Residue, then its C-alpha position, 0 to 999 in steps of 0.5 A: m570521514n566520507f561515507s558518500a560511497i556507501f550512501l549511494i549504495q544504500i539508495i541504488i539497493t533501495m531503488l532495486f527492491c522498490i522497482l521489483a516491488s513494483i513489478y510483483d505488485i502490478r503483475n501479482n497484486f501482492v509485495p512478497d514479505e521475503l523482498c522487504y525483509v531482506l531489504a530491512s536486513f540489509g539496511l540494519v547491517s549497512n547501518l551498522i557497518l557504519s557505526l562500526i567504520s566510524s565508531n559511533v552508534k548513531f547509524i545503526l540507532a537511527s536505523f533501528i528508530s526509524m524502523v519502529i517509528t515508520y511501522a507503527i505509524t504506517y501500521l496505523l494507516w493500513k488499519l485506516k484502509m490507505w494501502g496494504g501490509g505489504d507496503v507497511k512492510l516496504f515503508t518500514a524497511i526503506a526506513t530501516v535502509i535510510p534513516s535520515g536525510l541525504n547529502i551526497g556531495f559528488l552527485n550534487i543532490f542536497p534535496e529539501l530536508s523535512i523536519y521529519p525522518f527521511s521514510f515521513s517524506v517518502v510516505a508523504n510524497s506517495i500520498l500525494v503523487s499517488f493521484p495521477f497513479l490511480v487515475i491512469f490506473l482507472c482509465h486503463l480498467i475503464v478501456k479493459n473492461e468496456v464500461f462505455k460499449d453498453r453505456p455510451f450515454y455515460l461519456i455524454t453525462l460524465l460529470n454528474v456525479e451518481n454517473l461517475r460515481n456508478i463508473i468507478h464502483s463498477t470498475l473497481n469491483r467485480t464478481i468472481p466464482i468462491k473457488d476463484l478467491k485469492e489470498g489478499n483479495i479484499v472483499n465487499d459486503y457478504y450478507f447472510d443470516d446464520e449466525y453460526i458463520i460468525e463463530l466461524i469467522n470469530d475462530v479464525g481470527g482473520n482479516l475478515e469483520v462481521c458487522e450487523s446489518k441495517s438494511d433487508e439483505g440479511k442480519y449480518y455482513f462480513k468484509s475485509l477488515s483493511a485493504g491487506g485483503i483476506t488472509e489464507k486461512d479467511m480464504y480456506l474458511i469462506k470456500i468450505m463454507s460455499a462447499q457446504g451450502f453456508i453461502g453462495k458461490t460467487i462473492s464481490v471483490k474490490i480490484s486493488y490499486p498497485f500503490t507500490p509504483a507511487i512508493f516507488a515515485g515518492l522515494m525518487i523524488a525524496v531521494f533527488y529533489g526532497d520533501i514535496i510539503m518542505l518545497l510546497t511550503k518554502n516555495l509558498v512563503l516565498v511567494v507570500 
């Protein structure tokens, strides 16, 4: 039985959801959990239908296994601060819908497949194509914040490593009033001396990490534990501590980079061309 039409529907739905996720990420700096959950549910249901039609459990089994493995791997990378929690859920949802390589004859889609699940190709492609997105995003912020307006000499010494580091730091970080703090903001190091703050943060059990300081700014400092930013409980705790005078009125946060457009680009490349790593490997072998 030819399942190409169902595969095509799965691809189109996945792409549409990735476009919606990219719009949310660019506009609001987060990906709604509901969007990822709906896409994952569609993946399980559609692959269950494929298994029932074909009387073969491999479709739903592959979907479930791909979902679990992808979540485990991307969650570990989230802990390494490579991306946010919304990106983990989106990768997992994609893996649930499209667990294996594509082969749709009437569209002439025969991408270069990899030795690992399709979702891993999307992850690898996303990471590889994210650099151009990051450069564009950084240039946009530099122009928007008029970084060179008060420091024109940076243009002359742009290749100086220290100046380049200062440009990136000033562009990707900003100080905001704590009253404007939002869930998902990535908090930079905030130094303090009051050990009671440690108890408050530990009691919340959110996404804030307390570390001992080695500088003269304070005995301790807290910061966001991962690229997922602070939780709602963390946000309210910081605002309460500020209102009660335990900490100041402002805080430094990172301007997070919207990674979802890179995920969409990685998906498109995986669908129509295949795994970039496998393509490069193949070409290198042919050249050698």
